[in-house]
C-alpha positions as CSV (number, residue, x, y, z in Angstrom):
1,M,43.3,-6.7,21.5
2,S,40.0,-6.5,23.2
3,D,37.2,-4.5,21.5
4,E,35.5,-3.9,24.9
5,R,35.1,0.0,25.5
6,K,35.1,1.9,28.6
7,I,31.6,2.5,30.1
8,T,31.1,6.0,31.2
9,A,29.4,7.4,34.3
10,A,26.8,9.3,31.9
11,E,25.9,5.8,30.4
12,V,25.4,4.4,33.7
13,K,23.3,7.2,34.9
14,Q,21.2,7.0,31.7
15,L,20.5,3.2,32.4
16,R,19.7,3.8,36.0
17,D,17.2,6.6,35.2
18,A,15.5,4.4,32.8
19,T,15.3,1.2,34.8
20,G,15.9,2.2,38.5
21,A,18.6,-0.4,38.7
22,G,21.6,0.0,41.2
23,V,24.9,1.5,40.1
24,M,26.8,-1.8,40.0
25,D,24.0,-3.7,38.3
26,A,23.7,-1.0,35.6
27,K,27.5,-0.9,35.1
28,R,27.8,-4.6,34.9
29,A,24.9,-4.8,32.4
30,L,26.4,-2.2,30.2
31,G,29.8,-3.8,30.3
32,E,28.4,-7.3,29.3
33,A,26.5,-5.6,26.6
34,N,29.7,-3.6,25.5
35,G,27.8,-0.4,25.9
36,D,24.6,-1.2,24.0
37,F,21.7,0.4,26.0
38,E,18.9,-1.9,24.9
39,G,21.2,-5.0,25.3
40,A,22.1,-3.8,28.8
41,R,18.3,-3.3,29.7
42,D,17.4,-6.8,28.5
43,L,20.3,-8.3,30.7
44,L,18.7,-6.5,33.7
45,R,15.4,-8.1,32.9
46,Q,17.2,-11.6,32.6
47,W,18.9,-10.9,35.9
48,G,15.4,-10.6,37.7
49,L,15.4,-6.8,37.6
50,A,12.8,-6.4,34.9
51,G,10.3,-4.9,37.3
52,V,12.6,-2.2,38.6
53,E,11.4,0.4,36.2
54,K,7.7,-0.3,36.9
55,R,8.2,-0.5,40.7
56,A,10.2,2.9,40.6
57,A,6.9,4.5,39.2
58,R,4.7,3.1,41.9
59,Q,4.0,5.0,45.1
60,A,5.7,3.8,48.2
61,A,3.2,5.0,50.9
62,D,3.9,2.3,53.5
63,G,6.9,1.6,55.5
64,M,8.5,2.5,58.8
65,V,10.6,5.0,60.7
66,A,13.9,3.3,61.6
67,H,16.0,4.5,64.5
68,Y,19.5,4.1,65.9
69,L,21.1,5.4,69.0
70,H,24.8,5.5,69.4
71,Q,25.8,4.8,72.9
72,V,29.5,4.4,73.6
73,N,29.2,3.9,77.3
74,P,26.2,1.9,78.5
75,E,26.2,3.8,81.8
76,L,25.8,7.2,80.0
77,P,22.9,8.4,77.8
78,A,23.2,8.2,74.0
79,K,24.5,11.4,72.4
80,L,23.9,10.6,68.8
81,A,20.5,9.5,67.3
82,V,19.3,9.0,63.7
83,L,15.8,8.6,62.5
84,V,15.2,7.2,58.8
85,E,11.8,7.1,57.0
86,L,12.1,4.0,54.7
87,N,9.0,3.4,52.4
88,C,7.7,0.5,50.7
89,E,4.3,-0.2,49.0
90,T,2.6,-2.6,51.5
91,D,2.5,-3.3,55.2
92,F,3.3,-6.9,54.3
93,V,6.9,-5.9,53.2
94,A,7.1,-3.3,56.0
95,K,6.7,-6.1,58.5
96,T,9.4,-8.3,57.2
97,P,12.6,-8.9,59.1
98,E,14.7,-7.9,55.9
99,F,12.9,-4.5,55.5
100,K,13.4,-3.8,59.2
101,E,17.1,-4.7,59.2
102,L,17.6,-2.5,56.2
103,G,16.0,0.4,58.0
104,R,18.2,0.0,60.9
105,D,21.4,-0.6,58.8
106,I,20.7,2.6,56.8
107,A,20.2,4.5,60.3
108,M,23.6,3.3,61.4
109,H,25.1,4.2,58.1
110,V,23.8,7.7,58.4
111,A,25.2,7.9,62.0
112,A,28.7,6.9,60.8
113,E,29.0,8.6,57.3
114,E,27.0,11.8,58.1
115,P,25.3,12.4,54.7
116,R,23.6,15.7,54.1
117,W,21.2,14.8,51.4
118,V,19.3,11.8,50.4
119,S,19.8,12.0,46.6
120,R,21.8,14.3,44.3
121,E,18.7,16.1,43.2
122,E,18.5,17.5,46.8
123,V,22.0,19.1,46.7
124,P,21.4,22.9,46.4
125,Q,22.8,24.6,43.4
126,E,24.5,27.2,45.6
127,F,26.5,24.5,47.2
128,I,27.6,23.1,43.7
129,D,28.5,26.6,42.5
130,K,30.6,27.4,45.8
131,E,32.5,24.2,45.4
132,K,33.3,24.8,41.7
133,S,34.4,28.4,42.6
134,V,36.7,27.0,45.3
135,L,38.3,24.3,42.8
136,L,38.7,26.8,40.1
137,G,40.8,29.0,42.3
138,S,42.9,26.0,43.6
139,E,46.4,25.1,42.5
140,T,45.0,21.7,41.3
141,V,43.7,23.4,38.2
142,K,46.0,26.3,37.6
143,G,47.5,26.5,34.2
144,K,45.6,23.5,32.9
145,P,43.5,23.5,29.5
146,E,39.9,24.2,29.9
147,N,38.7,20.7,29.1
148,V,41.1,19.2,31.7
149,V,39.9,21.6,34.3
150,E,36.3,20.6,33.6
151,R,37.1,16.9,34.1
152,I,39.1,17.7,37.2
153,I,36.3,19.7,38.7
154,E,33.7,17.1,37.7
155,G,35.8,14.3,39.3
156,Q,36.4,16.2,42.5
157,L,32.8,17.2,42.8
158,N,31.7,13.6,42.4
159,S,34.2,12.5,45.0
160,L,32.8,15.1,47.4
161,L,29.1,14.0,46.8
162,T,29.6,10.4,47.0
163,G,32.0,10.5,50.1
164,R,31.5,11.1,53.8
165,G,29.1,14.0,54.4
166,G,27.7,13.8,50.8
167,V,24.6,12.1,49.2
168,L,23.3,9.2,51.1
169,L,22.2,6.9,48.2
170,E,25.6,7.2,46.5
171,Q,27.7,6.6,49.4
172,K,29.5,3.2,49.7
173,F,27.3,1.1,52.1
174,L,28.9,0.8,55.4
175,K,28.1,-2.9,56.0
176,D,29.1,-4.1,52.5
177,E,32.1,-6.1,53.0
178,S,33.0,-5.9,49.2
179,G,33.2,-2.0,49.5
180,K,31.6,-1.9,46.1
181,K,27.9,-1.5,46.8
182,T,26.3,1.9,47.4
183,V,23.2,2.5,49.6
184,A,21.2,2.7,46.4
185,D,22.4,-0.7,45.3
186,V,21.5,-2.4,48.7
187,I,18.0,-0.8,48.6
188,G,17.8,-1.9,44.9
189,D,18.7,-5.5,45.9
190,L,15.8,-5.7,48.6
191,A,13.4,-4.1,46.1
192,A,14.2,-6.7,43.5
193,S,13.7,-9.4,46.0
194,V,10.4,-8.2,47.4
195,K,9.2,-6.9,44.0
196,E,8.3,-3.5,45.6
197,N,9.4,0.1,45.3
198,I,11.6,1.0,48.3
199,V,12.5,4.5,48.9
200,V,14.5,6.4,51.6
201,R,12.2,9.4,52.0
202,R,14.1,11.5,54.5
203,F,16.5,11.2,57.5
204,V,17.4,13.3,60.5
205,R,20.8,13.0,62.3
206,L,21.0,14.5,65.9
207,K,24.2,14.8,67.9
208,V,24.5,16.5,71.3
209,G,26.2,19.8,71.0
210,E,25.9,20.1,67.1
211,E,23.7,22.6,65.2
């Protein structure tokens, strides 16, 4: 019988907060370290992500404004546009094809997946409270024990925030064929490659006829 234990979302978050690593990298490191925090951190260093923690603390004051125009019919004007401010530390990285491609890919992702916030920290508490209230009054949790209700609500809130219309960095990246990497993972991959901090500062999505 395997002595491997299940890695929790809280442990993954703790490692990500400490290192700046992507979700999949943090989860894989914890899995291989069988949940040992320091062991997982050492693995991230071995995998070439040792500088992530330091990079995350450095200011990303350079970068670009990427854009995407969605034009269904080439004979008609575009009716959907996205602007994304993608920051890095130096103009050297900002000029690279990989950085420019990432900016455009994220803009395309925003156009399709309609995120409302960049990170979970931006989600208003009023939104969380309202959704919890709705879930508490639903048939899904009716008659269930309090601890089960808490797990159900946490799971449904997480699905809401990581899905379409949720938090950009936690959404599955549209162009990732494996379907496993989040937007944060893809940004982290390039950051590790160029050894600079890369940050989505903000975005705006404009569609004709929408508020």
